[in-house]
C-alpha positions as CSV (number, residue, x, y, z in Angstrom):
1,X,-2.1,-122.2,-9.9
2,X,-4.8,-122.8,-12.5
3,X,-8.5,-122.9,-11.4
4,X,-10.5,-126.0,-12.1
5,X,-12.6,-124.0,-14.6
6,X,-9.5,-123.1,-16.7
7,X,-8.2,-126.6,-16.5
8,X,-11.5,-128.1,-17.7
9,X,-11.8,-125.6,-20.5
10,X,-8.4,-126.5,-22.0
11,X,-8.4,-130.2,-21.1
12,X,-5.6,-129.9,-18.6
13,X,-5.8,-132.9,-16.3
14,X,-2.9,-132.2,-13.8
15,X,-0.9,-129.3,-12.6
16,X,2.5,-128.6,-14.2
17,X,4.4,-129.7,-11.1
18,X,2.7,-133.1,-11.3
19,X,4.0,-133.8,-14.8
20,X,6.7,-136.1,-13.6
21,X,10.5,-135.9,-14.0
22,X,11.9,-134.5,-17.2
23,X,15.3,-136.1,-17.5
24,X,17.8,-135.3,-20.2
25,X,21.1,-136.9,-21.0
26,X,22.7,-133.8,-19.5
27,X,20.9,-134.3,-16.2
28,X,21.8,-138.0,-16.1
29,X,25.4,-137.1,-16.6
30,X,25.2,-134.5,-13.8
31,X,23.8,-137.0,-11.3
32,X,26.6,-139.4,-12.2
33,X,29.1,-136.7,-11.4
34,X,27.5,-135.9,-8.1
35,X,27.3,-139.6,-7.2
36,X,31.0,-140.1,-8.0
37,X,31.9,-137.1,-5.8
38,X,29.8,-138.5,-3.0
39,X,31.4,-141.9,-3.2
40,X,34.8,-140.3,-3.1
41,X,33.8,-138.5,0.2
42,X,34.1,-135.0,-1.2
43,X,32.8,-131.6,-0.3
44,X,30.3,-130.8,-3.1
45,X,28.6,-127.5,-3.9
46,X,25.7,-127.6,-6.3
47,X,24.5,-124.2,-7.4
48,X,21.7,-123.1,-9.7
49,X,19.2,-120.2,-10.0
50,X,15.9,-120.0,-8.2
51,X,13.4,-122.4,-9.7
52,X,16.0,-124.4,-11.7
53,X,14.8,-127.7,-10.1
54,X,17.7,-128.3,-7.7
55,X,15.5,-129.6,-4.9
56,X,13.6,-132.0,-7.2
57,X,16.9,-133.3,-8.6
58,X,18.4,-133.8,-5.1
59,X,15.3,-135.6,-3.8
60,X,15.5,-138.0,-6.8
61,X,19.2,-138.5,-6.3
62,X,18.7,-139.2,-2.6
63,X,16.0,-141.8,-3.4
64,X,18.3,-143.6,-5.9
65,X,21.2,-143.6,-3.4
66,X,19.0,-144.9,-0.6
67,X,17.7,-147.7,-2.8
68,X,21.2,-148.7,-3.7
69,X,21.9,-149.2,0.0
70,X,25.6,-148.3,-0.6
71,X,25.3,-144.9,1.1
72,X,23.6,-143.6,4.2
73,X,21.8,-140.3,3.5
74,X,21.6,-137.6,6.2
75,X,19.6,-134.5,5.8
76,X,19.5,-131.1,7.5
77,X,15.8,-130.2,7.8
78,X,16.3,-126.9,9.6
79,X,14.3,-124.1,7.9
80,X,16.3,-121.0,9.0
81,X,19.7,-121.8,7.4
82,X,21.2,-118.5,8.3
83,X,20.9,-119.6,12.0
84,X,22.1,-123.2,11.4
85,X,25.3,-123.8,13.3
86,X,27.5,-126.9,13.3
87,X,25.9,-128.6,16.4
88,X,22.5,-128.6,14.5
89,X,24.2,-130.3,11.5
90,X,25.9,-132.8,13.9
91,X,22.5,-133.6,15.4
92,X,21.2,-134.4,11.9
93,X,24.1,-136.8,11.3
94,X,23.5,-138.6,14.7
95,X,19.8,-139.0,14.1
96,X,20.0,-140.2,10.5
97,X,23.0,-142.5,10.9
98,X,21.7,-144.1,14.1
99,X,18.0,-144.1,12.9
100,X,17.0,-143.4,16.5
101,X,14.8,-140.2,16.6
102,X,15.1,-140.1,20.4
103,X,18.9,-140.4,20.6
104,X,20.5,-138.1,23.1
105,X,23.4,-136.3,21.3
106,X,26.3,-135.4,23.6
107,X,26.7,-131.7,24.1
108,X,30.4,-131.8,25.1
109,X,32.4,-131.3,21.9
110,X,35.2,-133.9,22.4
111,X,32.9,-136.6,23.5
112,X,30.4,-135.8,20.7
113,X,33.0,-136.1,17.9
114,X,34.4,-139.3,19.3
115,X,30.9,-140.8,19.5
116,X,30.2,-139.7,15.9
117,X,33.4,-141.3,14.7
118,X,32.4,-144.6,16.3
119,X,28.9,-144.4,14.9
120,X,30.2,-143.9,11.4
121,X,32.7,-146.8,11.8
122,X,29.9,-149.1,12.8
123,X,27.8,-148.1,9.9
124,X,30.5,-149.3,7.5
125,X,29.1,-147.2,4.7
126,X,29.9,-143.8,3.3
127,X,27.7,-141.0,4.7
128,X,26.3,-138.2,2.6
129,X,25.0,-135.1,4.4
130,X,22.8,-133.0,2.2
131,X,22.2,-129.3,3.1
132,X,19.7,-127.4,1.0
133,X,19.7,-123.5,0.9
134,X,23.3,-123.7,1.8
135,X,24.0,-120.2,0.4
136,X,22.6,-118.9,3.8
137,X,25.1,-120.8,5.9
138,X,27.7,-118.6,7.8
139,X,31.3,-118.9,6.7
140,X,32.3,-120.3,10.1
141,X,29.7,-123.1,9.7
142,X,31.1,-124.0,6.3
143,X,34.7,-124.1,7.7
144,X,33.4,-126.2,10.5
145,X,31.9,-128.7,8.0
146,X,35.3,-129.0,6.4
147,X,36.9,-129.9,9.8
148,X,34.0,-132.3,10.5
149,X,34.7,-134.2,7.3
150,X,38.4,-134.4,8.3
151,X,37.5,-135.8,11.7
152,X,35.3,-138.5,10.3
153,X,38.0,-139.5,7.7
154,X,40.6,-139.6,10.5
155,X,38.4,-142.0,12.4
156,X,38.3,-144.4,9.4
157,X,34.9,-143.3,8.1
158,X,33.9,-141.5,4.9
159,X,31.7,-138.4,4.9
160,X,30.6,-136.4,1.9
161,X,28.9,-133.0,2.4
162,X,26.6,-131.8,-0.4
163,X,25.8,-128.1,-0.3
164,X,22.9,-127.0,-2.5
165,X,22.1,-123.4,-3.1
166,X,21.9,-120.4,-5.4
167,X,24.9,-119.3,-7.5
168,X,25.8,-117.0,-4.6
169,X,27.1,-120.2,-2.9
170,X,29.6,-120.8,-5.6
171,X,30.7,-117.2,-5.7
172,X,31.1,-117.1,-1.9
173,X,33.3,-120.3,-2.0
174,X,35.5,-118.6,-4.6
175,X,36.2,-115.6,-2.4
176,X,39.8,-115.3,-1.0
177,X,38.5,-115.4,2.6
178,X,36.9,-118.8,1.9
179,X,39.9,-120.3,0.2
180,X,40.4,-123.0,2.9
181,X,37.1,-124.7,2.1
182,X,36.5,-123.3,-1.4
183,X,39.6,-124.9,-2.9
184,X,38.7,-128.2,-1.4
185,X,35.1,-128.2,-2.8
186,X,33.8,-129.8,-6.0
187,X,31.7,-127.0,-7.6
188,X,28.9,-128.0,-10.0
189,X,26.5,-125.8,-11.8
190,X,22.9,-127.1,-12.3
191,X,20.1,-126.0,-14.6
192,X,17.6,-128.8,-15.2
193,X,16.4,-127.8,-18.7
194,X,19.2,-125.6,-20.0
195,X,19.2,-125.9,-23.8
196,X,16.2,-128.1,-23.7
197,X,13.7,-125.5,-22.7
198,X,11.6,-125.8,-25.9
199,X,11.5,-129.6,-25.6
200,X,10.5,-129.2,-21.9
201,X,7.5,-127.0,-22.7
202,X,6.2,-129.5,-25.3
203,X,6.8,-132.4,-22.9
204,X,5.1,-130.5,-20.1
205,X,2.0,-129.8,-22.2
206,X,1.7,-133.4,-23.4
207,X,2.1,-134.8,-19.9
208,X,-0.6,-132.5,-18.4
209,X,-3.2,-132.4,-21.2
210,X,-5.9,-135.0,-21.6
211,X,-4.9,-138.1,-23.6
212,X,-5.1,-137.4,-27.4
213,X,-5.1,-133.6,-26.9
214,X,-2.7,-131.9,-29.3
215,X,-0.6,-129.3,-27.4
216,X,-0.4,-127.1,-30.5
217,X,-4.2,-126.8,-30.5
218,X,-4.3,-125.3,-27.0
219,X,-1.1,-123.3,-27.4
220,X,0.4,-121.9,-30.6
221,X,3.8,-123.2,-31.5
222,X,5.0,-119.6,-31.8
223,X,3.8,-119.0,-28.2
224,X,5.7,-122.1,-27.0
225,X,8.8,-120.8,-28.9
226,X,8.5,-117.4,-27.2
227,X,8.3,-118.9,-23.7
228,X,11.4,-120.9,-24.4
229,X,13.3,-117.8,-25.6
230,X,12.4,-115.6,-22.7
231,X,12.3,-118.0,-19.7
232,X,15.1,-120.1,-18.3
233,X,13.7,-122.2,-15.4
234,X,10.8,-124.7,-14.8
235,X,9.4,-122.4,-12.1
236,X,9.2,-119.4,-14.5
237,X,7.6,-121.6,-17.2
238,X,5.0,-122.9,-14.7
239,X,4.1,-119.4,-13.7
240,X,3.8,-118.0,-17.2
241,X,1.8,-121.0,-18.4
242,X,-0.7,-120.3,-15.6
243,X,-0.9,-116.7,-16.6
244,X,-1.3,-117.4,-20.3
245,X,-4.0,-120.0,-19.9
246,X,-5.9,-117.9,-17.3
247,X,-5.8,-114.8,-19.5
248,X,-6.9,-116.7,-22.6
249,X,-9.8,-118.2,-20.7
250,X,-10.9,-114.7,-19.5
251,X,-10.8,-113.5,-23.1
252,X,-13.0,-116.5,-24.1
253,X,-10.2,-118.0,-26.3
254,X,-9.6,-121.6,-27.2
255,X,-5.9,-121.3,-27.9
256,X,-3.1,-119.4,-26.2
257,X,-1.4,-117.1,-28.7
258,X,2.0,-115.5,-28.8
259,X,0.5,-112.1,-28.2
260,X,-1.2,-113.3,-25.0
261,X,2.0,-114.9,-23.8
262,X,4.0,-111.7,-24.4
263,X,1.5,-109.8,-22.2
264,X,2.2,-112.2,-19.3
265,X,5.8,-111.2,-19.0
266,X,5.7,-108.9,-16.0
267,X,7.0,-105.4,-16.0
268,X,10.5,-105.5,-14.4
269,X,11.1,-109.1,-15.4
270,X,14.5,-108.1,-16.9
271,X,15.4,-105.5,-14.3
272,X,18.7,-105.8,-12.5
273,X,17.2,-106.5,-9.1
274,X,15.1,-109.3,-10.5
275,X,18.0,-110.9,-12.2
276,X,20.2,-110.7,-9.1
277,X,17.4,-112.1,-6.9
278,X,17.2,-115.2,-9.1
279,X,20.8,-116.1,-8.3
280,X,20.5,-115.4,-4.6
281,X,21.5,-111.7,-4.3
282,X,18.8,-109.7,-2.5
283,X,19.6,-106.2,-1.1
284,X,21.0,-107.6,2.2
285,X,23.3,-110.1,0.5
286,X,24.6,-107.3,-1.8
287,X,25.0,-104.9,1.1
288,X,27.0,-107.5,3.1
289,X,29.2,-108.3,0.0
290,X,30.0,-104.6,-0.8
291,X,30.1,-103.4,2.8
292,X,27.5,-100.6,2.2
293,X,24.1,-100.0,3.6
294,X,20.9,-101.8,2.4
295,X,19.4,-98.4,1.6
296,X,22.2,-97.5,-0.7
297,X,21.9,-100.9,-2.5
298,X,18.2,-100.3,-3.0
299,X,18.9,-96.9,-4.5
300,X,21.6,-98.5,-6.7
301,X,19.1,-101.1,-8.0
302,X,16.6,-98.4,-8.8
303,X,19.2,-96.3,-10.6
304,X,19.0,-93.5,-8.1
305,X,22.7,-93.1,-7.3
306,X,25.0,-90.7,-9.2
307,X,27.1,-92.0,-12.0
308,X,30.3,-92.1,-10.1
309,X,28.9,-94.1,-7.2
310,X,27.0,-96.4,-9.6
311,X,30.2,-97.2,-11.4
312,X,32.1,-97.9,-8.2
313,X,29.5,-100.4,-6.9
314,X,29.2,-102.0,-10.3
315,X,32.9,-102.5,-10.4
316,X,32.9,-104.1,-7.0
317,X,30.1,-106.5,-7.9
318,X,31.7,-107.5,-11.2
319,X,34.9,-108.4,-9.4
320,X,32.9,-110.9,-7.4
321,X,31.6,-112.5,-10.6
322,X,28.1,-111.0,-10.6
323,X,26.5,-110.8,-14.1
324,X,26.0,-107.1,-14.3
């Protein structure tokens, strides 16, 4: 985050994350596809790398759907998704559909499901359950969600489940062991700025600088070009703009140059562990996927395994669709 002194020095009036919503025709089309899938009562999996803007897009979509009053939005607010089980998600549905925060949700499964069927019927609208950070959900929970959707549909209602997570979510749904739910899921890839990274940076600067301030005067065009070439997500761009303007201020400069921007790219930015972490694969996730210890995965990521073992693990990971 930029200090007030740095912001004043360069005429920056608001932080990058307060710039507003950068919407492209690609994003508008993406939201239309998600809305259509929801209206059809589908299972939907939206995946994108860390910092791509998934949560911002989903919140905007939820607001638009709520305003239309054609769909009831239900949200899972539980923080620890790895511990979220089906009863927790059912509770979210009961609370959001009934709009009664003190509603007592039945604990006996058969009675609970029948009561939910009746609640959905009375609502007379499609229900959309949104689950963020869904890459951390257990496979049994995902299969339970598929069954839940079928129960609601059998009772005459319509339930769409929207799973939002890292690319690991999509890869998990493609695994043979997840075929039952994976083959029934609409899988959509999301990247908010994609090919519009350069336009995004120019828009961001113009939105956050004082009125009449020329972005090129505070940041060289070549510096903006370099950021667009090296970075891929809004979160990365926010961070490196902070670093670039802060370093320029410390040097007493008036304009961010390409040389300064190049210095902000941290050591290890392009290392394998960093690339995998951005798509949801930390050491534990990799260990679970390859059935080896976390310690061996860490040695693999640091290049400390022998060539034969490195090739073996690389082959396993590539078969699962990892970009290595």
